[in-house]
C-alpha positions in Angstrom: -14.0 -11.0 -22.4 -10.4 -9.9 -21.8 -10.9 -7.2 -24.5 -13.3 -5.4 -22.1 -12.2 -6.6 -18.6 -8.8 -7.3 -17.2 -10.4 -9.7 -14.7 -13.6 -11.1 -16.2 -14.0 -13.9 -13.6 -14.0 -11.4 -10.8 -16.3 -9.1 -12.7 -18.8 -12.0 -13.4 -18.7 -13.1 -9.8 -19.4 -9.6 -8.6 -22.1 -8.8 -11.1 -24.0 -12.1 -11.5 -23.3 -14.0 -8.4 -23.5 -11.3 -5.7 -25.8 -8.7 -7.2 -27.8 -11.2 -9.2 -28.5 -13.4 -6.2 -29.3 -10.4 -4.1 -32.0 -9.4 -6.6 -33.2 -12.9 -7.3 -33.5 -13.9 -3.6 -34.4 -10.4 -2.4 -31.6 -10.7 0.1 -29.2 -7.8 0.3 -26.7 -9.7 2.4 -25.1 -10.7 -0.9 -24.4 -7.0 -1.8 -22.8 -6.5 1.7 -20.8 -9.6 1.1 -19.6 -8.3 -2.3 -18.6 -5.0 -0.7 -16.7 -6.8 1.9 -14.9 -8.9 -0.7 -14.0 -6.0 -2.8 -10.8 -4.9 -0.9 -9.6 -8.5 -0.7 -10.0 -8.8 -4.5 -8.0 -5.7 -5.1 -5.2 -7.1 -2.9 -5.2 -10.4 -4.9 -5.3 -8.5 -8.2 -2.4 -6.3 -7.3 -0.2 -9.4 -7.0 -1.6 -10.9 -10.2 -1.0 -7.6 -12.1 2.5 -7.3 -10.8 3.3 -10.7 -12.3 1.8 -9.6 -15.6 3.8 -6.4 -15.6 7.0 -8.5 -15.1 6.0 -11.1 -17.8 4.9 -8.4 -20.3 6.7 -5.2 -19.6 5.2 -2.2 -21.5 2.5 -4.3 -23.2 0.6 -4.9 -20.0 0.7 -1.1 -19.1 -0.8 -0.3 -22.5 -3.5 -3.0 -22.0 -4.4 -1.5 -18.6 -4.8 2.0 -20.1 -7.6 0.7 -22.5 -9.2 -2.1 -20.4 -11.0 -1.8 -17.1 -10.3 -3.9 -14.1 -13.8 -5.0 -13.3 -15.9 -2.9 -15.7 -15.3 -1.8 -19.3 -13.7 1.6 -19.8 -16.0 3.9 -21.7 -14.5 5.8 -24.7 -13.7 9.4 -24.0 -15.6 12.0 -26.0 -13.8 13.6 -28.9 -11.7 16.6 -27.7 -11.8 15.4 -24.1 -8.7 15.0 -22.0 
């Protein structure tokens, strides 16, 4: 999972718990809840990633360039910038 997402637990919670329950229960309050949680998650993750940058200087930056925070990064087309 960490090959594709830097934070797979947050991604799973966002995708399956919030959006999955919204679809399953036909209750869009879960989507609103996910959108409300999103800024809080970014604040938490900022602290977590700062610790990782300290523990793994250079390596973690390279990892961030190739791995998405919540969603996988798509490969760039050949010749793209």
